[in-house]
N, C-alpha and C positions, 0 to 999 in steps of 0.2 A: 480494457481498463483505460484507455485513451480517452479518452472519451471515457477511462477509469480515472487507477491509477490504482526514511523512517528516521536523533541525537541522543545521545544516550547518556544516561547516568552510568552506563556501562555497569549496571548492577550485576552481581555474580550470576552466571548462568545465561546472560545475554550474549556476551562474547567470550569465547574460550580463552583462558590464560592461566598460567601456573599460579597456584595459590601464593607462593612465596613472592611473586612479582606483585600480585594484587595488594599484599599487605604493605608494600612500600609506596603505593600510589595514593593520590588524594582520596578522601572519603567518598565511597560509592563508585569509584572508578576501577575498571579492570582494563589492562592494556589491550588495545584493539587488535583483533585478528580479522582475516577475511571472512571467517565463518560466523554466520548468525544462527541463533537458536530458533528453529522454525516454529517452536511452540510458545515463544515469548516475543512476539513482534508488536511493537506499538509504533505505527507508521504514519508519517505525514507525507501525503502524495502531492507533489508540486507539479501541476500540469504545465504552467507557463514558464518556459525556459528562462526568460529574462528576469524572472523573480527568484531564481535559485540562489543568487548570492545574498539576498536578504532573508529568504525563508529558511535556508539550511542552518545558519547560525542560531536562529530563533527556535528551532524545533525542540531542543532539549527542554526549554522552559515550558513547553506545552505537555511534556511528559512522554515524548516520542523517544524511541531508541534507534530509529532508522528513518531515512528519507527515500522515497521513490521519486525519480525524475522521469520526464518524458523526453529524454535526450540520451544519446549513445554514451557508453562508458568513456570517461574522460579523466586524465590524471589530475588536472587542476580541480575538478569538482570532487574527485575522491579525496584530494588533499584538504579541500575546504570541509568536507564531512568529517575527516579525521580530526581537524583542528577544532571543530564544533563538538566533538565527542559523540558522533552518530554513525550508524551503519549507512552504507551507500548501495542503493539498488537502482541502477540505470535501466534504460529500455533499449531493446533491439527488435526490429521487425524480423519476421522470418526471412524476408528477402535480404535484409542487411546481414543476418547471420550467414546466409549462403554466400554472399559476396565476401565477407571476411574469411570464411573458410577456404575460399579459392584464391585468396590474396596472401602470399607469404609474408608480406610486410605487415599487413593488418593482423595476421595471426601472431607474429612476433611481438607486435605492440601490445596486444591484449595479454599475451602470455607474460609479459614483463610488468603488467599493471598490478599495483597493489591496492588494497582497500576496497575491492568490489565484493560486497557481501552477498549479492544476488543480482540476477538479471531477469526482468520480466519481458515476455515476448508474446507476440500475436501477429497474425497476418494483417497488414495494413493496406492491402490491395483495395483501391477505390471502387472497384467493381464487385467487391465481396461485401456482403452484409456483415456488419460488425458482430463478432462472436462466433463466426462460422469457420474458424481456422481448421483445415482438414486434419484428420488423424495422422496422415502421412507427413504433413508439414509440422505438426506438433512433435512427432517422434524424431524427425530429423533435427529440428531446432533444439529439442531437449538434449539429445546426444551431443550435439556440437557445442552447446553452451557448457556442458559438463567437461568437455575436452578443453575448451578455450579458457574456462575459469574453474579449475578443479575444486576449489573450496567454496564456490558460490552456490546459493540456491538458484534453481531454475524454476521460474514461476510463470505459469500460464493462467490468466484470469478467465473466469467463467461468467459470461453475461447471463442473467437469469430470465429476463422478460420474454425471450423467444420460446421458453417452455410453455407459455400460455397461448402462443400464436402458431406453433409448429409442433405437432404431436411427436414427430420423429427427431426433434432437435437433439436431445440428450443422447439418444441412441447413436446419432451420427457423429457427435463431436466430443462428448464428455469422456475423458480418459484420465482418471485421477492418478494413474501410474506415470503419466507424462508431465507431472508438475510436482515439485517438492512440497508445495503448500497449496491446498485447494483454496481458491481466491474468488469467491462469488461477489458479484456487484449488481446492485439495482438502486436507483435513486428515486425514492417514492413520492416526494412532494414537489409539486409543480405540474407541468403538462406531461402526461405519459401516454402510451398507446392505449391505455385503459380509461382515459378521461383525466380530468384535472383533480388534484388532491391537495388540500391544505394540511398543515401539521396535525390538526386534531380530527381529520377525517380517518376513515377506517382503512388506511393503506396497508396496515399489517395483515388484513384479510387476504391481500394478494401476495404479500411477501412470504408469510409463513407457509402456505402450501407449496410454494416453489422450493423453499428451503427443506421442507420435509421430504420432497421427492429427491432433491439432491443428496440429502443425508442417506436415503435408502440405497443409493447407488455408490456411496462412498465407504471405503473400508474403515472399520473401527480403528481409532487411533491415528488416522491421517490428520496431520496438522491443518488448521483452518485459519484463514485470514479474511474476515469479512471486510469489504470495502464500503464505507459509509458515506453518505452525502454530506459533504462539508461546505456546501455552497447554497445560495438562495436564488431562486428565480424571481424576477420582478413580478409582483402581485401575489406572491406566496411567502410571506414572512415566516420565519421560524425563530424559536426561542432557544435558550440554553439547554432546555430539556430534550431537544430534538435528537441530538446525537446519542445520548444514553438510551432514548426510547428505541432508536433503530437497533442498537446493540442488544437490547433486551429481547427483541424478537429472535435474534440468532441464538441467544442463551436459552430460549425455550427448547431448542433442538439440541444444541451443543452446550450442555450446562457447565462443562469444565473449561470451555475455551477461554484463553487469556490473551488472545491477540485481536488487534483491530487496526484498520487503516482508515484514515480520514482524508477524503479527496477534496483538496482545495482547488477549485476551478473558477476562474474569473479574475482578471488582472486589473480591474478598475472599479472604483466605488460608484462610477456613473454609468450604469448599464444603458444599452441602446436596444432598439428592436432587433438589430442584427446580432447583438451580443448581450442577451438578457440575464446573464448569470453574474453573481457577485460572490467572490470567494470569502472564506472565513476571515482573511486578513482585514477585511473592511466591514466586518459585522461583529461587534463586540460580543453579542450573545452566542454566536457560533464559536468564537474564540474561547469563551468561557466554557461552553459545552465540551469542546475538544479537550481543554485542559482537565476538566472534571473526569471525563471518561478515561483518557490515557493515563492520568495519574492513578486512577482507581485500579488499573491493571498492573501497575508497577510493582515488581517484586522487591520490596524494601530491603536494603542492606541494613541489618540490625545495628551496625555501627553508626548509621547515618539517619537518625529519625527526622532530621530537618533538611533532607537532601535538596529540597526545591528552593531554599531561601535565596540562593544566588543565581537562580536560573529563570528569571522572568523573561518572557518572549518580547523584548523591546524591539527586536529587528523587524517584527511584523506590523509595527505601528505605522 
């Protein structure tokens, strides 16, 4: 997901909290807990660490109820997410999990940390093809995350495109029991292993068969978090319809899914040949599409029909 990759209105059901406390809090809010609802995740994935301080406070206005960061669990970032009203899902590589497990000081620091709603993990070994975290490493990482962060979701993302390149890929690495949320990702517009695709090309003809095979191997009722392309590659412009169109392909297979993650990748409005991606923060159409999609998935608090009016994402301007 690195190469993947949630603010909340804290609507009832997103964070667990006693009803009597919820009634005393501002409209639409439930007091934050470490636990996130795996069946109601509306996620903004922030890949560039230096942009976390501006992106996290803006996420709620986009309709998100949690942020994923590509940086390790951190008290200051957890506090920022709490103050913004969002869940916090940081990243740990399998090697970093092993190091923390063997380090008493790190284990104590993580045990004392509050506000971590989930941790996403994968093997980031530079000699390993992305997506090929071994089953043994997945199992060890999953078990250790659950011990280090007892209330947090442990999330291992599933890269999709190797399915069409390696017939044994899913047999070798896909274990839905070693993630609390099945989290598939594929970025269909731009340059891919299967050629170049524009927004209006037939990229869904590649994505849908991969999703159907993944669904065939996934237990019924397993929570799902599709990771959608929230960035633009130079030469492949996209409109506000692009994000809802991606989500619609997942809905063809998982008709009742109410979760989505939008991957914001690209930290500059001025791409270069070495860095050709532009994130949604710099593309108003992508921002609009993100807002439309995530808000459409929001479980509205009946007391708060106009919940969004004070939550416009100014921080991402």
